[in-house]
C-alpha positions as CSV (number, residue, x, y, z in Angstrom):
1,T,-75.0,9.0,-241.3
2,R,-72.4,10.8,-242.3
3,R,-71.4,14.3,-241.9
4,S,-68.9,16.7,-244.3
5,S,-66.9,17.4,-241.0
6,D,-66.5,13.5,-240.3
7,L,-64.6,13.4,-243.7
8,M,-60.9,13.5,-243.5
9,N,-58.6,12.7,-246.7
10,S,-55.7,10.8,-246.9
11,I,-53.4,9.9,-249.9
12,I,-51.4,6.8,-251.1
13,S,-47.9,6.9,-251.1
14,E,-45.6,5.3,-253.4
15,K,-45.2,2.4,-251.3
16,G,-49.2,2.0,-251.0
17,Q,-49.4,3.4,-247.5
18,I,-51.9,5.6,-246.2
19,T,-51.7,7.4,-243.1
20,I,-54.8,7.6,-241.0
21,P,-55.7,10.8,-239.4
22,K,-54.6,11.6,-235.7
23,K,-58.3,12.0,-235.0
24,L,-59.3,8.7,-236.0
25,R,-56.3,7.0,-234.4
26,T,-57.2,8.9,-231.2
27,R,-60.9,8.0,-231.2
28,L,-60.6,4.3,-232.6
29,E,-57.5,3.6,-230.1
30,L,-55.2,2.8,-233.0
31,S,-51.5,2.5,-232.1
32,T,-48.5,1.1,-233.3
33,G,-48.8,-2.6,-233.5
34,V,-52.6,-2.8,-233.8
35,I,-53.4,-5.2,-236.4
36,L,-56.0,-3.9,-238.9
37,D,-58.1,-6.1,-241.4
38,V,-58.5,-4.6,-245.0
39,H,-60.8,-6.1,-247.4
40,E,-62.9,-4.8,-250.7
41,D,-66.9,-4.7,-250.5
42,H,-68.8,-3.6,-253.2
43,G,-65.9,-1.4,-254.3
44,K,-65.5,0.3,-250.9
45,L,-62.2,-0.4,-249.1
46,I,-63.2,-1.6,-245.4
47,I,-60.8,-1.3,-242.7
48,E,-61.5,-3.2,-239.5
49,K,-59.4,-3.2,-236.0
50,K,-58.7,-6.9,-235.1
51,S,-59.7,-7.5,-231.4
52,S,-56.3,-6.6,-229.6
53,K,-57.3,-9.3,-226.6
54,S,-55.7,-12.6,-226.6
55,P,-58.1,-15.3,-226.7
56,F,-56.6,-16.4,-223.2
57,D,-57.7,-13.1,-222.0
58,Q,-60.7,-14.3,-220.8
59,W,-59.2,-17.1,-218.7
60,Y,-56.7,-14.7,-217.1
61,G,-57.4,-15.3,-213.3
62,K,-59.9,-18.1,-213.5
63,G,-57.6,-21.1,-212.3
64,H,-56.8,-21.8,-208.7
65,L,-53.7,-23.5,-207.5
66,P,-53.6,-26.3,-205.0
67,F,-52.7,-25.8,-201.4
68,G,-53.5,-21.9,-202.2
69,K,-49.7,-21.3,-203.4
70,N,-48.6,-18.6,-205.5
71,T,-46.9,-20.0,-208.9
72,N,-43.6,-20.0,-207.5
73,E,-44.4,-22.0,-204.6
74,Y,-46.4,-24.4,-206.5
75,L,-43.9,-25.1,-208.8
76,K,-41.1,-25.5,-205.9
77,T,-43.5,-28.0,-204.7
78,V,-44.3,-30.1,-207.9
79,R,-40.6,-30.2,-208.6
80,G,-39.5,-31.2,-205.3
81,I,-37.2,-28.0,-204.6
């Protein structure tokens, strides 16, 4: 349920742009560069924040290099440097 205090207005510019109120940008962690999906559903404009995570984030730090070396040491080994 939406309270009247939750309603915020935004005006469409000549270029078709809108400004998302600061209070909502802060609450929803919307900052420069965040990608939004925009679509229509039964006459309503729906704007959803896309996941900011890379699909590779789930794998970060999961692999281990052989010989207990860090990346630079491993690359020197395999490159014969």
